C-alpha positions as CSV (number, residue, x, y, z in Angstrom):
1,M,81.6,115.8,104.6
2,A,79.7,112.8,103.2
3,T,77.0,111.8,101.8
4,G,74.8,108.8,101.0
5,Y,74.4,107.5,104.6
6,G,71.5,104.6,105.4
7,I,70.6,104.9,109.0
8,G,68.9,101.9,110.1
9,A,67.3,100.4,113.3
10,Y,69.2,97.2,115.0
11,N,66.9,95.3,116.3
12,G,69.3,92.1,118.0
13,P,71.8,89.9,115.8
14,V,72.1,90.1,112.1
15,D,73.6,87.8,110.1
16,G,75.9,87.2,113.8
17,F,75.7,91.1,114.1
18,D,74.8,92.1,117.6
19,V,74.1,96.2,117.4
20,T,73.1,98.7,119.8
21,P,72.4,102.2,118.0
22,V,74.1,105.0,119.7
23,E,72.0,108.6,120.0
24,G,73.8,111.6,119.6
25,L,77.4,111.0,118.2
26,R,79.0,114.3,117.0
27,S,80.5,113.2,113.6
28,P,82.7,110.5,114.8
29,V,85.9,109.4,113.8
30,V,85.9,105.7,113.1
31,I,89.4,103.9,113.7
32,M,89.3,100.7,112.3
33,A,92.5,97.8,112.7
34,F,92.1,94.0,112.2
35,T,94.6,91.4,112.8
36,G,96.2,89.5,110.3
37,W,96.6,90.3,107.1
38,S,97.1,94.0,107.8
39,D,98.6,93.7,111.2
40,T,102.2,92.6,111.6
41,G,102.5,92.0,115.4
42,T,99.3,93.4,116.2
43,V,100.4,96.3,115.9
44,T,97.6,98.0,115.0
45,T,95.1,95.8,117.6
46,D,96.9,97.3,120.1
47,V,96.7,100.8,119.0
48,A,92.6,100.3,119.0
49,D,93.1,98.2,122.2
50,R,94.8,101.6,123.8
51,L,92.5,104.0,122.3
52,V,89.6,102.0,124.0
53,R,91.1,101.9,127.7
54,A,92.2,105.6,127.5
55,Y,88.5,106.9,126.3
56,S,87.0,104.5,128.8
57,A,84.8,103.6,125.1
58,Q,81.7,101.5,125.4
59,R,80.6,98.2,123.3
60,F,77.5,99.2,121.5
61,A,78.4,95.9,118.6
62,T,79.8,92.2,118.3
63,V,80.2,89.6,116.4
64,D,78.7,86.2,116.6
65,P,82.2,84.0,115.5
66,E,80.6,81.2,114.5
67,D,79.2,82.8,110.6
68,Y,83.0,83.8,110.2
69,Y,86.1,81.6,111.2
70,V,87.3,78.5,110.1
71,F,88.0,77.8,113.9
72,T,91.5,74.9,112.7
73,D,92.6,78.0,111.3
74,T,91.7,81.0,113.2
75,R,91.8,78.7,116.7
76,P,90.3,80.2,119.9
77,T,92.7,80.5,122.9
78,V,92.7,79.2,126.4
79,R,93.6,81.3,129.3
80,L,93.6,81.8,132.9
81,D,91.9,84.0,134.8
82,V,92.8,85.9,138.0
83,N,91.8,82.4,140.0
84,G,93.5,80.6,138.1
85,V,90.3,79.0,136.0
86,R,90.6,78.7,132.0
87,E,88.5,80.4,130.3
88,L,88.3,80.2,126.5
89,E,88.3,83.3,124.3
90,W,86.7,83.0,120.3
91,P,88.0,85.5,117.8
92,R,86.5,88.5,118.5
93,N,85.3,91.7,116.7
94,E,83.6,94.3,118.7
95,L,82.8,98.3,117.8
96,H,83.5,100.8,120.9
97,Y,82.5,104.7,121.0
98,A,83.7,107.4,123.6
99,R,82.4,111.1,123.5
100,L,85.6,113.4,123.9
101,A,84.3,116.7,125.2
102,D,87.6,117.9,124.2
103,A,87.7,117.1,120.5
104,A,85.9,118.6,117.9
105,H,84.4,114.7,117.0
106,D,83.6,111.6,119.3
107,I,85.2,108.5,118.0
108,V,84.1,105.3,117.4
109,I,86.9,102.5,117.4
110,V,86.6,98.9,115.2
111,S,88.5,96.4,116.1
112,G,88.9,92.3,115.7
113,A,90.3,89.5,114.0
114,E,90.2,89.0,110.0
115,P,87.7,86.4,109.2
116,N,88.3,83.4,107.5
117,L,84.5,83.6,105.1
118,R,82.1,85.4,104.0
119,W,83.7,88.4,103.6
120,R,80.7,90.4,101.5
121,T,78.5,89.8,104.3
122,F,80.7,90.4,106.9
123,A,82.2,94.0,105.1
124,E,78.7,94.8,104.4
125,R,77.0,94.3,107.8
126,L,80.2,96.0,109.4
127,S,79.8,98.9,106.9
128,E,76.2,99.4,107.6
129,A,77.1,99.8,111.7
130,V,79.8,102.2,110.9
131,A,77.7,104.2,108.4
132,A,74.8,104.3,110.7
133,C,76.9,106.1,112.9
134,Q,77.5,108.6,110.2
135,P,81.1,109.0,110.8
136,S,83.1,112.4,109.7
137,L,86.1,110.6,109.1
138,V,86.5,106.6,108.7
139,C,91.0,105.7,108.8
140,T,92.0,102.2,108.6
141,L,95.0,101.1,110.5
142,V,97.9,99.0,108.8
143,A,101.6,97.7,109.9
144,R,103.5,95.9,106.9
145,P,106.6,94.3,106.9
146,A,109.5,96.7,105.2
147,A,112.6,97.0,104.7
148,T,113.7,99.4,107.5
149,P,115.9,99.2,110.3
150,H,115.4,98.7,114.0
151,T,117.4,101.4,115.0
152,R,115.6,104.4,113.5
153,P,112.2,105.9,114.1
154,V,109.2,103.4,112.4
155,P,108.0,105.1,109.4
156,V,104.3,105.7,108.6
157,T,102.6,106.8,106.0
158,G,99.1,107.5,104.8
159,S,96.8,107.6,101.3
160,S,93.4,108.8,100.6
161,A,91.9,108.3,97.1
162,D,89.7,111.5,97.8
163,P,92.0,114.9,97.0
164,A,90.8,117.2,100.1
165,L,91.2,114.9,102.5
166,A,94.8,114.0,100.8
167,A,95.8,117.7,101.0
168,K,94.3,118.0,104.6
169,F,96.3,114.9,106.1
170,G,99.4,115.7,103.9
171,L,99.0,111.7,102.5
172,G,99.8,110.6,99.1
173,R,97.6,108.1,96.9
174,S,97.8,104.9,97.1
175,L,98.5,102.9,93.5
176,Y,98.7,99.5,95.0
177,Q,97.4,96.5,93.0
178,G,97.0,92.8,94.2
179,P,95.7,90.7,96.5
180,T,93.8,92.7,99.7
181,G,92.6,92.2,103.0
182,I,89.1,92.2,105.0
183,L,89.7,96.0,104.8
184,G,90.4,96.5,101.7
185,V,86.3,94.9,101.1
186,I,85.3,97.1,103.8
187,H,87.0,100.1,102.3
188,D,85.1,99.1,98.9
189,V,81.8,99.0,100.1
190,L,82.1,102.4,102.4
191,R,83.6,103.6,99.5
192,R,80.8,102.9,97.3
193,K,77.5,102.0,99.1
194,Y,77.7,105.1,101.7
195,N,80.8,107.5,99.8
196,A,82.6,107.6,102.8
197,P,85.7,109.5,103.8
198,L,88.0,107.3,104.0
199,I,91.7,107.6,104.8
200,S,94.7,104.9,106.0
201,L,97.9,105.2,107.9
202,A,100.2,102.4,107.8
203,A,103.3,101.6,109.9
204,G,106.5,100.1,108.4
205,V,107.8,97.2,110.8
206,P,110.9,96.0,110.1
207,H,110.7,93.0,108.2
208,Y,112.9,90.9,110.4
209,L,111.7,90.9,114.1
210,N,108.6,88.6,113.9
211,T,107.4,89.2,117.3
212,D,104.3,89.3,119.6
213,E,104.4,92.6,120.0
214,N,106.4,96.2,119.0
215,P,105.8,99.0,120.7
216,P,108.1,101.7,118.6
217,A,105.2,101.0,115.3
218,T,102.4,101.3,118.1
219,L,103.7,104.4,119.2
220,A,104.4,105.4,115.5
221,L,101.2,104.7,114.6
222,L,99.3,106.6,117.9
223,R,101.3,109.5,117.2
224,A,100.1,110.1,113.0
225,L,96.2,109.5,114.5
226,E,96.8,112.6,116.6
227,P,95.5,115.3,113.6
228,V,93.0,112.9,112.8
229,I,91.3,112.3,116.4
230,G,92.4,115.9,117.3
231,L,93.5,115.4,120.5
232,P,97.4,114.2,121.6
233,P,97.4,110.9,121.4
234,P,97.3,108.6,125.1
235,L,101.2,106.8,124.8
236,G,101.0,105.5,128.8
237,D,104.4,104.1,129.0
238,L,105.1,103.4,125.2
239,E,108.2,105.6,124.7
240,E,109.5,103.4,128.3
241,Q,108.7,100.0,126.3
242,G,110.3,101.0,123.0
243,V,113.6,101.9,124.3
244,T,113.6,98.6,126.0
245,F,112.5,96.9,122.8
246,V,115.5,98.1,120.8
247,Q,117.8,97.6,123.5
248,R,116.9,94.2,124.1
249,V,117.2,93.5,119.9
250,E,120.6,95.4,120.0
251,E,121.6,92.2,123.4
252,A,120.4,90.2,121.0
253,S,122.7,91.1,118.2
254,Q,125.5,92.2,119.3
255,G,129.1,90.7,118.5
256,D,127.1,89.2,115.0
257,E,129.0,90.9,112.3
258,Q,126.7,89.4,109.8
259,I,123.1,91.4,111.5
260,A,124.9,94.5,111.9
261,A,126.0,94.3,108.1
262,Y,122.5,94.1,107.1
263,V,121.0,96.5,109.5
264,R,123.7,99.6,108.2
265,T,122.7,98.0,104.5
266,L,119.2,99.2,105.9
267,E,119.8,102.3,107.7
268,E,122.1,103.6,104.4
269,H,118.5,103.5,102.5
270,Y,116.1,104.8,105.5
271,G,113.6,107.3,104.0
272,E,113.3,106.5,100.7
273,E,110.2,106.6,99.3
274,E,108.0,103.0,99.1
275,E,104.7,102.2,97.1
276,I,101.9,103.3,99.5
277,E,99.8,99.9,100.6
278,D,96.5,101.4,102.3
279,E,95.1,98.1,102.2
280,G,97.8,96.1,104.3
281,G,99.8,92.8,102.7
282,P,103.0,91.5,102.4
283,A,105.4,93.1,100.7
284,E,108.5,92.2,98.3
285,L,111.6,91.9,100.6
286,P,114.4,90.5,100.7
287,S,114.9,87.3,103.4
288,A,116.4,87.9,106.6
289,D,115.0,84.6,108.1
290,D,118.7,83.2,108.6
291,I,120.3,86.0,109.8
292,L,118.2,87.4,112.2
293,R,116.8,84.0,113.8
294,D,118.8,84.4,116.7
295,V,117.3,88.0,117.2
296,E,113.8,86.7,116.8
297,D,114.3,83.5,119.2
298,F,115.7,86.0,121.9
299,L,112.5,88.3,121.5
300,R,110.1,85.6,121.8
301,G,112.0,84.3,124.8
302,Q,112.5,86.6,127.4
303,G,108.6,87.6,127.2
304,E,108.0,91.1,129.1
305,P,111.0,92.8,130.0
């Protein structure tokens, strides 16, 4: 489908990239997600993680974070393992592959944290590793703040610059102009250098819920991926988690007429077409910080249901 791929041999790290060649992939579909600019509430990287687990995907590439991060901005984290021993976890970027016997294509999953430094080098190296897999399609995932209420299904829009791909998957064409994230830079390299077939799917996350996770949005993106992957998505317990999430928001906002009025306003405009932005980024939205701070505090304080 695509032409112009340059397939090279990888022997150890190059600019922090350590890639092991993978032979025999069947025109894989590449799913790509990054935390940061394009990932409100870690929705897209949650999707990628679920795909890796569901398909028992094997890691074939890693990136040394030393070259690409300012650690005072993107800090490593400390966690306790099962034995209570503290472990240091650095920002990660990884590529996994899985052979899907029940689908027409195999799959490659790219997941990581948006870098702080050397974006051009990062995008060139990552694009080279992706192109070496000879993908039939590259699909980038975005979760962006949107004026949508939590009481309605999370909307997913899609876009592609390729009219044939747009028609095949029922997508629009992005007319966005403005600041972009690492996905925009990677899109540019894949398009210019490798003529890669590119599409993007974007979930519109309620902008007033600044939470670490959003199961309804993760569920919406996974369902939207079914025609892309060619298999029913691995939903697991996401439907139950989504119901519980909405119930918790309702519990937090119960009896507050300001919140109820604000949500009713969003419901009245639900489904109105928004400008598609295929590379992530903040939208121009009214501030609901003061109105819904109690909801955010409640959700952050509750942890897992």
